Predicted model as a PDB file, atoms N, CA, C, CB and O in Angstrom, pLDDT in the B-factor column:
MODEL        1                                                                  
ATOM      1  N   MET A   1     208.577  50.078 185.199  1.00 63.00           N  
ATOM      2  CA  MET A   1     207.676  50.797 186.059  1.00 63.00           C  
ATOM      3  C   MET A   1     206.224  50.478 185.731  1.00 63.00           C  
ATOM      4  CB  MET A   1     207.927  52.279 185.949  1.00 63.00           C  
ATOM      5  O   MET A   1     205.400  50.324 186.633  1.00 63.00           O  
ATOM      6  N   GLU A   2     205.913  50.381 184.466  1.00 65.00           N  
ATOM      7  CA  GLU A   2     204.526  50.159 184.074  1.00 65.00           C  
ATOM      8  C   GLU A   2     203.994  48.832 184.592  1.00 65.00           C  
ATOM      9  CB  GLU A   2     204.396  50.210 182.568  1.00 65.00           C  
ATOM     10  O   GLU A   2     202.806  48.714 184.891  1.00 65.00           O  
ATOM     11  N   GLU A   3     204.868  47.826 184.703  1.00 80.00           N  
ATOM     12  CA  GLU A   3     204.417  46.519 185.153  1.00 80.00           C  
ATOM     13  C   GLU A   3     203.887  46.589 186.579  1.00 80.00           C  
ATOM     14  CB  GLU A   3     205.553  45.505 185.060  1.00 80.00           C  
ATOM     15  O   GLU A   3     202.844  46.007 186.880  1.00 80.00           O  
ATOM     16  N   MET A   4     204.594  47.297 187.461  1.00 82.00           N  
ATOM     17  CA  MET A   4     204.152  47.442 188.843  1.00 82.00           C  
ATOM     18  C   MET A   4     202.846  48.231 188.910  1.00 82.00           C  
ATOM     19  CB  MET A   4     205.237  48.132 189.685  1.00 82.00           C  
ATOM     20  O   MET A   4     201.927  47.864 189.642  1.00 82.00           O  
ATOM     21  N   ASN A   5     202.774  49.302 188.152  1.00 91.00           N  
ATOM     22  CA  ASN A   5     201.583  50.146 188.169  1.00 91.00           C  
ATOM     23  C   ASN A   5     200.368  49.447 187.570  1.00 91.00           C  
ATOM     24  CB  ASN A   5     201.851  51.432 187.419  1.00 91.00           C  
ATOM     25  O   ASN A   5     199.233  49.798 187.893  1.00 91.00           O  
ATOM     26  N   ALA A   6     200.591  48.463 186.703  1.00 89.00           N  
ATOM     27  CA  ALA A   6     199.475  47.752 186.078  1.00 89.00           C  
ATOM     28  C   ALA A   6     198.625  47.025 187.118  1.00 89.00           C  
ATOM     29  CB  ALA A   6     199.996  46.755 185.042  1.00 89.00           C  
ATOM     30  O   ALA A   6     197.457  46.732 186.861  1.00 89.00           O  
ATOM     31  N   LEU A   7     199.192  46.733 188.280  1.00 91.00           N  
ATOM     32  CA  LEU A   7     198.462  46.040 189.339  1.00 91.00           C  
ATOM     33  C   LEU A   7     197.556  46.962 190.147  1.00 91.00           C  
ATOM     34  CB  LEU A   7     199.431  45.362 190.261  1.00 91.00           C  
ATOM     35  O   LEU A   7     196.710  46.498 190.911  1.00 91.00           O  
ATOM     36  N   LEU A   8     197.738  48.273 189.976  1.00 95.00           N  
ATOM     37  CA  LEU A   8     196.952  49.217 190.762  1.00 95.00           C  
ATOM     38  C   LEU A   8     195.514  49.292 190.258  1.00 95.00           C  
ATOM     39  CB  LEU A   8     197.594  50.602 190.725  1.00 95.00           C  
ATOM     40  O   LEU A   8     195.260  49.375 189.057  1.00 95.00           O  
ATOM     41  N   GLU A   9     194.584  49.260 191.208  1.00 95.00           N  
ATOM     42  CA  GLU A   9     193.160  49.302 190.890  1.00 95.00           C  
ATOM     43  C   GLU A   9     192.515  50.442 191.663  1.00 95.00           C  
ATOM     44  CB  GLU A   9     192.469  47.949 191.220  1.00 95.00           C  
ATOM     45  O   GLU A   9     193.029  50.856 192.702  1.00 95.00           O  
ATOM     46  N   PRO A  10     191.384  50.955 191.162  1.00 97.00           N  
ATOM     47  CA  PRO A  10     190.670  52.003 191.896  1.00 97.00           C  
ATOM     48  C   PRO A  10     190.396  51.590 193.338  1.00 97.00           C  
ATOM     49  CB  PRO A  10     189.355  52.337 191.194  1.00 97.00           C  
ATOM     50  O   PRO A  10     189.995  50.462 193.625  1.00 97.00           O  
ATOM     51  N   GLY A  11     190.628  52.540 194.226  1.00 97.00           N  
ATOM     52  CA  GLY A  11     190.417  52.301 195.646  1.00 97.00           C  
ATOM     53  C   GLY A  11     191.686  51.978 196.407  1.00 97.00           C  
ATOM     54  O   GLY A  11     191.731  52.128 197.628  1.00 97.00           O  
ATOM     55  N   MET A  12     192.726  51.532 195.700  1.00 96.00           N  
ATOM     56  CA  MET A  12     193.987  51.197 196.367  1.00 96.00           C  
ATOM     57  C   MET A  12     194.674  52.472 196.849  1.00 96.00           C  
ATOM     58  CB  MET A  12     194.922  50.405 195.415  1.00 96.00           C  
ATOM     59  O   MET A  12     194.547  53.532 196.236  1.00 96.00           O  
ATOM     60  N   LEU A  13     195.404  52.352 197.957  1.00 97.00           N  
ATOM     61  CA  LEU A  13     196.160  53.465 198.507  1.00 97.00           C  
ATOM     62  C   LEU A  13     197.601  53.390 198.028  1.00 97.00           C  
ATOM     63  CB  LEU A  13     196.098  53.464 200.046  1.00 97.00           C  
ATOM     64  O   LEU A  13     198.190  52.310 197.976  1.00 97.00           O  
ATOM     65  N   VAL A  14     198.172  54.553 197.675  1.00 97.00           N  
ATOM     66  CA  VAL A  14     199.534  54.620 197.149  1.00 97.00           C  
ATOM     67  C   VAL A  14     200.247  55.866 197.666  1.00 97.00           C  
ATOM     68  CB  VAL A  14     199.521  54.613 195.609  1.00 97.00           C  
ATOM     69  O   VAL A  14     199.627  56.788 198.195  1.00 97.00           O  
ATOM     70  N   GLN A  15     201.558  55.863 197.497  1.00 97.00           N  
ATOM     71  CA  GLN A  15     202.376  57.048 197.728  1.00 97.00           C  
ATOM     72  C   GLN A  15     203.283  57.248 196.527  1.00 97.00           C  
ATOM     73  CB  GLN A  15     203.206  56.919 199.040  1.00 97.00           C  
ATOM     74  O   GLN A  15     203.698  56.288 195.879  1.00 97.00           O  
ATOM     75  N   HIS A  16     203.585  58.504 196.239  1.00 97.00           N  
ATOM     76  CA  HIS A  16     204.517  58.843 195.166  1.00 97.00           C  
ATOM     77  C   HIS A  16     205.915  58.819 195.769  1.00 97.00           C  
ATOM     78  CB  HIS A  16     204.187  60.250 194.520  1.00 97.00           C  
ATOM     79  O   HIS A  16     206.169  59.533 196.739  1.00 97.00           O  
ATOM     80  N   PRO A  17     206.837  58.012 195.221  1.00 96.00           N  
ATOM     81  CA  PRO A  17     208.166  57.870 195.833  1.00 96.00           C  
ATOM     82  C   PRO A  17     208.974  59.165 195.881  1.00 96.00           C  
ATOM     83  CB  PRO A  17     208.950  56.836 195.086  1.00 96.00           C  
ATOM     84  O   PRO A  17     209.813  59.329 196.766  1.00 96.00           O  
ATOM     85  N   ASP A  18     208.741  60.076 194.956  1.00 97.00           N  
ATOM     86  CA  ASP A  18     209.499  61.323 194.916  1.00 97.00           C  
ATOM     87  C   ASP A  18     208.778  62.487 195.575  1.00 97.00           C  
ATOM     88  CB  ASP A  18     209.813  61.675 193.499  1.00 97.00           C  
ATOM     89  O   ASP A  18     209.344  63.574 195.695  1.00 97.00           O  
ATOM     90  N   ARG A  19     207.539  62.278 196.003  1.00 97.00           N  
ATOM     91  CA  ARG A  19     206.741  63.364 196.582  1.00 97.00           C  
ATOM     92  C   ARG A  19     206.066  62.927 197.877  1.00 97.00           C  
ATOM     93  CB  ARG A  19     205.687  63.842 195.581  1.00 97.00           C  
ATOM     94  O   ARG A  19     204.837  62.909 197.943  1.00 97.00           O  
ATOM     95  N   PRO A  20     206.833  62.575 198.909  1.00 96.00           N  
ATOM     96  CA  PRO A  20     206.212  62.144 200.166  1.00 96.00           C  
ATOM     97  C   PRO A  20     205.335  63.224 200.792  1.00 96.00           C  
ATOM     98  CB  PRO A  20     207.282  61.732 201.153  1.00 96.00           C  
ATOM     99  O   PRO A  20     204.437  62.924 201.579  1.00 96.00           O  
ATOM    100  N   ASP A  21     205.601  64.484 200.438  1.00 97.00           N  
ATOM    101  CA  ASP A  21     204.803  65.583 200.974  1.00 97.00           C  
ATOM    102  C   ASP A  21     203.366  65.561 200.466  1.00 97.00           C  
ATOM    103  CB  ASP A  21     205.444  66.905 200.621  1.00 97.00           C  
ATOM    104  O   ASP A  21     202.509  66.240 201.032  1.00 97.00           O  
ATOM    105  N   TRP A  22     203.082  64.797 199.413  1.00 98.00           N  
ATOM    106  CA  TRP A  22     201.712  64.682 198.905  1.00 98.00           C  
ATOM    107  C   TRP A  22     200.861  63.792 199.793  1.00 98.00           C  
ATOM    108  CB  TRP A  22     201.716  64.136 197.483  1.00 98.00           C  
ATOM    109  O   TRP A  22     199.634  63.823 199.698  1.00 98.00           O  
ATOM    110  N   GLY A  23     201.484  63.002 200.653  1.00 97.00           N  
ATOM    111  CA  GLY A  23     200.755  62.094 201.527  1.00 97.00           C  
ATOM    112  C   GLY A  23     200.274  60.863 200.776  1.00 97.00           C  
ATOM    113  O   GLY A  23     200.707  60.579 199.659  1.00 97.00           O  
ATOM    114  N   THR A  24     199.374  60.149 201.418  1.00 96.00           N  
ATOM    115  CA  THR A  24     198.804  58.949 200.822  1.00 96.00           C  
ATOM    116  C   THR A  24     197.708  59.345 199.849  1.00 96.00           C  
ATOM    117  CB  THR A  24     198.253  57.996 201.908  1.00 96.00           C  
ATOM    118  O   THR A  24     196.929  60.261 200.113  1.00 96.00           O  
ATOM    119  N   GLY A  25     197.654  58.649 198.720  1.00 97.00           N  
ATOM    120  CA  GLY A  25     196.625  58.920 197.725  1.00 97.00           C  
ATOM    121  C   GLY A  25     195.802  57.682 197.435  1.00 97.00           C  
ATOM    122  O   GLY A  25     196.240  56.555 197.668  1.00 97.00           O  
ATOM    123  N   GLN A  26     194.606  57.908 196.923  1.00 98.00           N  
ATOM    124  CA  GLN A  26     193.733  56.804 196.536  1.00 98.00           C  
ATOM    125  C   GLN A  26     193.620  56.782 195.021  1.00 98.00           C  
ATOM    126  CB  GLN A  26     192.329  56.934 197.198  1.00 98.00           C  
ATOM    127  O   GLN A  26     193.300  57.795 194.398  1.00 98.00           O  
ATOM    128  N   VAL A  27     193.885  55.612 194.427  1.00 98.00           N  
ATOM    129  CA  VAL A  27     193.792  55.452 192.980  1.00 98.00           C  
ATOM    130  C   VAL A  27     192.339  55.626 192.561  1.00 98.00           C  
ATOM    131  CB  VAL A  27     194.340  54.065 192.530  1.00 98.00           C  
ATOM    132  O   VAL A  27     191.442  54.986 193.110  1.00 98.00           O  
ATOM    133  N   GLN A  28     192.116  56.496 191.584  1.00 98.00           N  
ATOM    134  CA  GLN A  28     190.785  56.735 191.041  1.00 98.00           C  
ATOM    135  C   GLN A  28     190.563  55.925 189.762  1.00 98.00           C  
ATOM    136  CB  GLN A  28     190.583  58.230 190.766  1.00 98.00           C  
ATOM    137  O   GLN A  28     189.484  55.378 189.535  1.00 98.00           O  
ATOM    138  N   SER A  29     191.621  55.861 188.923  1.00 98.00           N  
ATOM    139  CA  SER A  29     191.546  55.074 187.686  1.00 98.00           C  
ATOM    140  C   SER A  29     192.949  54.730 187.215  1.00 98.00           C  
ATOM    141  CB  SER A  29     190.777  55.846 186.580  1.00 98.00           C  
ATOM    142  O   SER A  29     193.927  55.378 187.589  1.00 98.00           O  
ATOM    143  N   ASN A  30     193.027  53.692 186.384  1.00 97.00           N  
ATOM    144  CA  ASN A  30     194.294  53.239 185.819  1.00 97.00           C  
ATOM    145  C   ASN A  30     193.980  52.732 184.413  1.00 97.00           C  
ATOM    146  CB  ASN A  30     194.980  52.116 186.714  1.00 97.00           C  
ATOM    147  O   ASN A  30     193.661  51.560 184.218  1.00 97.00           O  
ATOM    148  N   ILE A  31     194.078  53.634 183.443  1.00 95.00           N  
ATOM    149  CA  ILE A  31     193.663  53.321 182.079  1.00 95.00           C  
ATOM    150  C   ILE A  31     194.759  53.734 181.100  1.00 95.00           C  
ATOM    151  CB  ILE A  31     192.327  54.028 181.734  1.00 95.00           C  
ATOM    152  O   ILE A  31     195.185  54.889 181.082  1.00 95.00           O  
ATOM    153  N   GLY A  32     195.208  52.786 180.292  1.00 93.00           N  
ATOM    154  CA  GLY A  32     196.146  53.088 179.212  1.00 93.00           C  
ATOM    155  C   GLY A  32     197.431  53.759 179.651  1.00 93.00           C  
ATOM    156  O   GLY A  32     197.935  54.640 178.954  1.00 93.00           O  
ATOM    157  N   GLY A  33     197.969  53.363 180.787  1.00 92.00           N  
ATOM    158  CA  GLY A  33     199.223  53.948 181.242  1.00 92.00           C  
ATOM    159  C   GLY A  33     199.069  55.277 181.950  1.00 92.00           C  
ATOM    160  O   GLY A  33     200.066  55.909 182.299  1.00 92.00           O  
ATOM    161  N   ARG A  34     197.846  55.710 182.169  1.00 96.00           N  
ATOM    162  CA  ARG A  34     197.569  56.948 182.909  1.00 96.00           C  
ATOM    163  C   ARG A  34     196.867  56.574 184.211  1.00 96.00           C  
ATOM    164  CB  ARG A  34     196.691  57.946 182.059  1.00 96.00           C  
ATOM    165  O   ARG A  34     195.829  55.912 184.204  1.00 96.00           O  
ATOM    166  N   ILE A  35     197.447  57.005 185.320  1.00 97.00           N  
ATOM    167  CA  ILE A  35     196.891  56.691 186.630  1.00 97.00           C  
ATOM    168  C   ILE A  35     196.439  57.990 187.287  1.00 97.00           C  
ATOM    169  CB  ILE A  35     197.932  55.944 187.521  1.00 97.00           C  
ATOM    170  O   ILE A  35     197.229  58.917 187.466  1.00 97.00           O  
ATOM    171  N   THR A  36     195.172  58.043 187.639  1.00 98.00           N  
ATOM    172  CA  THR A  36     194.640  59.201 188.348  1.00 98.00           C  
ATOM    173  C   THR A  36     194.579  58.858 189.830  1.00 98.00           C  
ATOM    174  CB  THR A  36     193.229  59.609 187.801  1.00 98.00           C  
ATOM    175  O   THR A  36     193.990  57.855 190.233  1.00 98.00           O  
ATOM    176  N   VAL A  37     195.206  59.719 190.631  1.00 98.00           N  
ATOM    177  CA  VAL A  37     195.279  59.498 192.071  1.00 98.00           C  
ATOM    178  C   VAL A  37     194.844  60.772 192.781  1.00 98.00           C  
ATOM    179  CB  VAL A  37     196.717  59.078 192.506  1.00 98.00           C  
ATOM    180  O   VAL A  37     195.233  61.875 192.396  1.00 98.00           O  
ATOM    181  N   ASN A  38     194.041  60.610 193.811  1.00 98.00           N  
ATOM    182  CA  ASN A  38     193.644  61.742 194.646  1.00 98.00           C  
ATOM    183  C   ASN A  38     194.492  61.707 195.912  1.00 98.00           C  
ATOM    184  CB  ASN A  38     192.109  61.697 194.988  1.00 98.00           C  
ATOM    185  O   ASN A  38     194.236  60.920 196.823  1.00 98.00           O  
ATOM    186  N   PHE A  39     195.522  62.585 195.959  1.00 98.00           N  
ATOM    187  CA  PHE A  39     196.434  62.638 197.096  1.00 98.00           C  
ATOM    188  C   PHE A  39     195.880  63.560 198.178  1.00 98.00           C  
ATOM    189  CB  PHE A  39     197.829  63.110 196.650  1.00 98.00           C  
ATOM    190  O   PHE A  39     195.270  64.590 197.893  1.00 98.00           O  
ATOM    191  N   ARG A  40     196.110  63.164 199.414  1.00 96.00           N  
ATOM    192  CA  ARG A  40     195.584  63.899 200.568  1.00 96.00           C  
ATOM    193  C   ARG A  40     196.027  65.359 200.571  1.00 96.00           C  
ATOM    194  CB  ARG A  40     196.026  63.228 201.860  1.00 96.00           C  
ATOM    195  O   ARG A  40     195.212  66.246 200.821  1.00 96.00           O  
ATOM    196  N   GLU A  41     197.290  65.620 200.300  1.00 96.00           N  
ATOM    197  CA  GLU A  41     197.829  66.979 200.408  1.00 96.00           C  
ATOM    198  C   GLU A  41     197.996  67.701 199.067  1.00 96.00           C  
ATOM    199  CB  GLU A  41     199.151  66.929 201.100  1.00 96.00           C  
ATOM    200  O   GLU A  41     198.297  68.894 199.054  1.00 96.00           O  
ATOM    201  N   GLU A  42     197.810  67.015 197.956  1.00 97.00           N  
ATOM    202  CA  GLU A  42     198.036  67.619 196.636  1.00 97.00           C  
ATOM    203  C   GLU A  42     196.768  67.675 195.801  1.00 97.00           C  
ATOM    204  CB  GLU A  42     199.100  66.847 195.885  1.00 97.00           C  
ATOM    205  O   GLU A  42     196.651  68.511 194.905  1.00 97.00           O  
ATOM    206  N   GLY A  43     195.827  66.800 196.085  1.00 98.00           N  
ATOM    207  CA  GLY A  43     194.609  66.742 195.287  1.00 98.00           C  
ATOM    208  C   GLY A  43     194.756  65.729 194.159  1.00 98.00           C  
ATOM    209  O   GLY A  43     195.604  64.838 194.209  1.00 98.00           O  
ATOM    210  N   LYS A  44     193.915  65.882 193.147  1.00 98.00           N  
ATOM    211  CA  LYS A  44     193.877  64.919 192.044  1.00 98.00           C  
ATOM    212  C   LYS A  44     195.034  65.156 191.076  1.00 98.00           C  
ATOM    213  CB  LYS A  44     192.536  65.010 191.297  1.00 98.00           C  
ATOM    214  O   LYS A  44     195.252  66.271 190.604  1.00 98.00           O  
ATOM    215  N   VAL A  45     195.771  64.077 190.792  1.00 98.00           N  
ATOM    216  CA  VAL A  45     196.939  64.138 189.904  1.00 98.00           C  
ATOM    217  C   VAL A  45     196.846  62.987 188.908  1.00 98.00           C  
ATOM    218  CB  VAL A  45     198.284  64.069 190.718  1.00 98.00           C  
ATOM    219  O   VAL A  45     196.517  61.860 189.280  1.00 98.00           O  
ATOM    220  N   VAL A  46     197.139  63.275 187.637  1.00 98.00           N  
ATOM    221  CA  VAL A  46     197.210  62.234 186.612  1.00 98.00           C  
ATOM    222  C   VAL A  46     198.683  61.972 186.335  1.00 98.00           C  
ATOM    223  CB  VAL A  46     196.443  62.653 185.297  1.00 98.00           C  
ATOM    224  O   VAL A  46     199.433  62.887 185.996  1.00 98.00           O  
ATOM    225  N   LEU A  47     199.091  60.711 186.482  1.00 97.00           N  
ATOM    226  CA  LEU A  47     200.493  60.327 186.345  1.00 97.00           C  
ATOM    227  C   LEU A  47     200.696  59.397 185.162  1.00 97.00           C  
ATOM    228  CB  LEU A  47     200.988  59.663 187.621  1.00 97.00           C  
ATOM    229  O   LEU A  47     199.819  58.605 184.820  1.00 97.00           O  
ATOM    230  N   ASP A  48     201.865  59.504 184.542  1.00 96.00           N  
ATOM    231  CA  ASP A  48     202.267  58.629 183.446  1.00 96.00           C  
ATOM    232  C   ASP A  48     202.966  57.414 184.051  1.00 96.00           C  
ATOM    233  CB  ASP A  48     203.202  59.376 182.425  1.00 96.00           C  
ATOM    234  O   ASP A  48     204.025  57.548 184.664  1.00 96.00           O  
ATOM    235  N   ALA A  49     202.380  56.232 183.882  1.00 94.00           N  
ATOM    236  CA  ALA A  49     202.901  55.009 184.488  1.00 94.00           C  
ATOM    237  C   ALA A  49     204.312  54.671 184.013  1.00 94.00           C  
ATOM    238  CB  ALA A  49     201.976  53.855 184.187  1.00 94.00           C  
ATOM    239  O   ALA A  49     205.017  53.929 184.696  1.00 94.00           O  
ATOM    240  N   SER A  50     204.741  55.187 182.872  1.00 94.00           N  
ATOM    241  CA  SER A  50     206.090  54.889 182.387  1.00 94.00           C  
ATOM    242  C   SER A  50     207.143  55.767 183.063  1.00 94.00           C  
ATOM    243  CB  SER A  50     206.157  55.073 180.871  1.00 94.00           C  
ATOM    244  O   SER A  50     208.339  55.541 182.882  1.00 94.00           O  
ATOM    245  N   ARG A  51     206.717  56.756 183.834  1.00 95.00           N  
ATOM    246  CA  ARG A  51     207.652  57.691 184.446  1.00 95.00           C  
ATOM    247  C   ARG A  51     207.796  57.552 185.957  1.00 95.00           C  
ATOM    248  CB  ARG A  51     207.232  59.070 184.132  1.00 95.00           C  
ATOM    249  O   ARG A  51     208.779  58.017 186.533  1.00 95.00           O  
ATOM    250  N   VAL A  52     206.830  56.919 186.594  1.00 95.00           N  
ATOM    251  CA  VAL A  52     206.880  56.788 188.054  1.00 95.00           C  
ATOM    252  C   VAL A  52     206.263  55.461 188.485  1.00 95.00           C  
ATOM    253  CB  VAL A  52     206.146  57.969 188.736  1.00 95.00           C  
ATOM    254  O   VAL A  52     205.242  55.038 187.944  1.00 95.00           O  
ATOM    255  N   ALA A  53     206.883  54.817 189.451  1.00 95.00           N  
ATOM    256  CA  ALA A  53     206.341  53.581 190.023  1.00 95.00           C  
ATOM    257  C   ALA A  53     205.764  53.927 191.394  1.00 95.00           C  
ATOM    258  CB  ALA A  53     207.447  52.450 190.131  1.00 95.00           C  
ATOM    259  O   ALA A  53     206.505  54.132 192.356  1.00 95.00           O  
ATOM    260  N   LEU A  54     204.459  53.989 191.471  1.00 97.00           N  
ATOM    261  CA  LEU A  54     203.806  54.314 192.729  1.00 97.00           C  
ATOM    262  C   LEU A  54     203.996  53.173 193.734  1.00 97.00           C  
ATOM    263  CB  LEU A  54     202.305  54.592 192.503  1.00 97.00           C  
ATOM    264  O   LEU A  54     204.093  52.004 193.363  1.00 97.00           O  
ATOM    265  N   LEU A  55     204.046  53.540 194.990  1.00 95.00           N  
ATOM    266  CA  LEU A  55     204.263  52.567 196.070  1.00 95.00           C  
ATOM    267  C   LEU A  55     202.929  52.226 196.729  1.00 95.00           C  
ATOM    268  CB  LEU A  55     205.267  53.120 197.126  1.00 95.00           C  
ATOM    269  O   LEU A  55     202.262  53.121 197.248  1.00 95.00           O  
ATOM    270  N   PRO A  56     202.527  50.963 196.721  1.00 94.00           N  
ATOM    271  CA  PRO A  56     201.280  50.600 197.396  1.00 94.00           C  
ATOM    272  C   PRO A  56     201.403  50.821 198.902  1.00 94.00           C  
ATOM    273  CB  PRO A  56     200.910  49.132 197.099  1.00 94.00           C  
ATOM    274  O   PRO A  56     202.460  50.610 199.498  1.00 94.00           O  
ATOM    275  N   VAL A  57     200.304  51.247 199.492  1.00 95.00           N  
ATOM    276  CA  VAL A  57     200.242  51.454 200.938  1.00 95.00           C  
ATOM    277  C   VAL A  57     199.106  50.602 201.466  1.00 95.00           C  
ATOM    278  CB  VAL A  57     200.040  52.971 201.307  1.00 95.00           C  
ATOM    279  O   VAL A  57     198.005  50.605 200.915  1.00 95.00           O  
ATOM    280  N   PHE A  58     199.377  49.879 202.524  1.00 87.00           N  
ATOM    281  CA  PHE A  58     198.343  49.049 203.129  1.00 87.00           C  
ATOM    282  C   PHE A  58     197.691  49.847 204.245  1.00 87.00           C  
ATOM    283  CB  PHE A  58     198.930  47.704 203.665  1.00 87.00           C  
ATOM    284  O   PHE A  58     198.366  50.656 204.881  1.00 87.00           O  
ATOM    285  N   PRO A  59     196.410  49.653 204.505  1.00 74.00           N  
ATOM    286  CA  PRO A  59     195.675  50.499 205.453  1.00 74.00           C  
ATOM    287  C   PRO A  59     196.370  50.737 206.787  1.00 74.00           C  
ATOM    288  CB  PRO A  59     194.355  49.894 205.715  1.00 74.00           C  
ATOM    289  O   PRO A  59     196.275  51.842 207.321  1.00 74.00           O  
ATOM    290  N   ASP A  60     197.058  49.761 207.343  1.00 75.00           N  
ATOM    291  CA  ASP A  60     197.739  49.968 208.618  1.00 75.00           C  
ATOM    292  C   ASP A  60     199.001  50.817 208.486  1.00 75.00           C  
ATOM    293  CB  ASP A  60     198.090  48.637 209.228  1.00 75.00           C  
ATOM    294  O   ASP A  60     199.582  51.205 209.499  1.00 75.00           O  
ATOM    295  N   GLN A  61     199.445  51.121 207.242  1.00 59.00           N  
ATOM    296  CA  GLN A  61     200.626  51.956 206.997  1.00 59.00           C  
ATOM    297  C   GLN A  61     200.240  53.383 206.623  1.00 59.00           C  
ATOM    298  CB  GLN A  61     201.485  51.347 205.890  1.00 59.00           C  
ATOM    299  O   GLN A  61     201.099  54.265 206.621  1.00 59.00           O  
ATOM    300  N   ALA A  62     198.984  53.630 206.310  1.00 56.00           N  
ATOM    301  CA  ALA A  62     198.562  54.949 205.806  1.00 56.00           C  
ATOM    302  C   ALA A  62     198.847  56.034 206.824  1.00 56.00           C  
ATOM    303  CB  ALA A  62     197.067  54.943 205.456  1.00 56.00           C  
ATOM    304  O   ALA A  62     198.614  55.879 208.023  1.00 56.00           O  
ATOM    305  N   THR A  63     199.371  57.164 206.294  1.00 56.00           N  
ATOM    306  CA  THR A  63     199.673  58.301 207.163  1.00 56.00           C  
ATOM    307  C   THR A  63     198.830  59.482 206.805  1.00 56.00           C  
ATOM    308  CB  THR A  63     201.138  58.673 207.084  1.00 56.00           C  
ATOM    309  O   THR A  63     198.945  60.536 207.431  1.00 56.00           O  
TER     310      THR A  63                                                      
ENDMDL                                                                          
END                                                                             
């Protein structure tokens, strides 16, 4: 999981695979295995990259 998340950079859009109700989020930071994402419906969340593989969203897919 960490390998996929290592590619995430601030500004990228993502979705949490287990929490679709959070909507699309924007990566704020990705430092030392901790990813901070501001989700549309949940707000700012800090995630452990070893526990979840976030799904990249491309602008034409954003909901």
